[in-house]
C-alpha positions as CSV (number, residue, x, y, z in Angstrom):
1,M,-4.5,2.7,1.3
2,N,-3.7,0.6,4.0
3,V,-4.2,2.6,6.9
4,K,-5.1,1.3,11.1
5,V,-8.8,3.0,11.4
6,F,-9.8,3.9,14.7
7,T,-12.9,4.2,16.3
8,A,-12.8,7.6,19.2
9,A,-12.7,4.5,22.0
10,E,-10.0,2.8,20.2
11,A,-7.5,5.9,19.9
12,N,-8.4,6.8,23.2
13,R,-7.2,3.4,24.7
14,T,-3.9,4.1,23.0
15,L,-3.5,7.7,24.9
16,P,-1.6,5.9,28.1
17,L,1.2,5.3,25.3
18,V,0.9,7.2,22.8
19,S,1.0,10.5,25.5
20,R,4.6,8.9,26.8
21,I,5.8,8.8,23.5
22,V,4.6,12.0,22.3
23,R,6.4,14.1,25.6
24,D,9.3,12.4,24.9
25,I,9.6,13.6,21.4
26,V,7.8,17.5,22.7
27,E,10.7,17.4,25.4
28,A,13.5,16.6,22.7
29,H,12.7,18.4,19.8
30,P,13.9,21.8,21.6
31,R,17.1,19.8,22.5
32,W,17.6,19.2,18.9
33,R,16.2,22.4,17.4
34,G,19.2,24.1,19.8
35,L,22.0,21.7,18.9
36,V,21.2,22.6,14.9
37,S,21.5,26.2,15.6
38,Q,24.3,25.9,17.6
39,Y,25.8,23.4,14.4
40,E,24.9,26.7,12.1
41,V,25.9,29.1,14.6
42,A,29.6,27.2,14.5
43,A,29.7,26.4,10.5
44,L,29.8,30.6,10.2
45,G,33.0,30.9,11.2
46,A,34.5,27.3,10.0
47,Q,36.7,27.4,7.3
48,P,35.0,24.8,4.6
49,D,38.6,23.8,3.0
50,R,39.6,22.4,6.3
51,G,36.6,20.2,6.9
52,E,34.6,20.5,10.1
53,S,35.5,21.9,13.1
54,D,36.4,19.7,16.1
55,D,33.4,21.5,17.5
56,Q,30.8,20.9,13.9
57,K,32.0,17.1,14.6
58,R,30.5,17.0,17.7
59,L,27.6,18.9,17.6
60,R,27.2,16.9,14.7
61,A,26.9,14.1,16.5
62,A,24.6,15.1,19.1
63,I,22.5,16.2,16.7
64,D,22.4,13.2,15.3
65,E,21.6,11.3,18.5
66,V,18.6,13.3,19.7
67,A,17.3,13.1,15.5
68,S,18.0,8.9,15.9
69,R,15.9,8.9,19.5
70,I,13.2,11.3,18.0
71,D,13.0,9.2,14.9
72,G,12.6,5.8,17.1
73,F,9.7,7.6,19.3
74,V,7.8,8.5,15.4
75,R,8.0,4.8,14.9
76,E,7.1,3.9,17.9
77,L,3.6,5.7,17.2
78,D,3.4,4.3,13.7
79,E,3.0,1.0,15.1
80,V,0.6,2.0,17.4
81,G,-1.3,3.4,14.3
82,C,-1.0,7.4,14.9
83,H,0.3,10.1,13.3
84,L,3.2,13.0,14.5
85,K,1.4,15.9,12.8
86,S,3.8,18.1,15.3
87,Y,6.7,18.0,17.3
88,E,6.1,21.5,19.0
89,D,2.7,20.7,20.3
90,G,2.2,17.1,19.9
91,T,-0.5,16.6,17.8
92,V,-2.0,13.7,16.1
93,D,-3.7,12.3,14.1
94,F,-5.8,8.7,14.1
95,Y,-7.1,8.0,10.7
96,A,-11.3,6.9,11.3
97,R,-14.2,6.2,9.4
98,H,-17.5,9.0,9.4
99,Q,-20.0,9.1,7.4
100,D,-18.4,6.6,5.2
101,R,-15.5,8.4,4.4
102,L,-11.5,8.6,6.2
103,V,-11.2,11.2,8.1
104,F,-8.7,11.9,11.4
105,L,-9.0,12.2,14.9
106,C,-7.2,14.6,16.5
107,W,-5.7,15.0,19.8
108,R,-2.9,17.1,21.0
109,L,-0.6,16.8,24.1
110,D,-2.6,18.9,26.4
111,E,-5.4,17.2,25.9
112,P,-7.0,14.7,28.2
113,A,-9.0,12.8,25.0
114,V,-9.1,12.1,21.9
115,A,-12.3,14.7,21.1
116,Y,-11.9,15.8,17.8
117,W,-11.4,15.2,14.3
118,H,-11.0,16.5,10.8
119,E,-11.3,15.7,7.4
120,V,-7.7,14.7,6.0
121,D,-7.5,17.9,4.1
122,A,-8.6,20.2,6.4
123,G,-5.7,20.1,9.0
124,F,-6.1,21.2,12.7
125,A,-8.0,24.2,11.8
126,G,-10.5,22.1,10.5
127,R,-11.4,20.1,13.8
128,Q,-14.8,19.3,15.5
129,G,-16.1,17.7,18.5
130,V,-16.7,14.2,18.4
131,T,-20.5,13.4,19.0
132,A,-21.8,10.4,20.3
133,A,-23.0,9.2,17.1
134,F,-18.9,10.0,15.4
135,D,-18.5,6.0,15.2
136,A,-21.7,5.0,13.8
137,G,-22.7,4.0,10.2
138,P,-24.4,5.9,7.8
139,A,-27.8,7.0,8.7
140,G,-26.8,6.3,12.5
141,R,-26.1,2.2,11.9
142,P,-23.5,0.7,12.9
């Protein structure tokens, strides 16, 4: 697997950019979700044999525009090397190495720094604090 692997310090250095991108996603996502709900309501009253109504077409175009913006933001995060985990609260994971295994450094938009990590299969609930020895190799060797 070819992924960018971060130290905690490297992940923290990305936060000025990452936090701006994630904030844009978290702000745009409720708009997208609201437009999808409006479209669904409009579709309930539509007559399928007549195709989409003008209202549905307008809503679909707005949905596509917001989704395209969000997708662009997610691609920016991918270029940095981190991965969005939640559109709602802005949780982001960064691949890292801990004790010779691949793990995730974990950060959320409301946090001032990347200060937690979890096993790749553990998720947010398995977060543990990053200690000074986190980036050290086996038996404390760099």
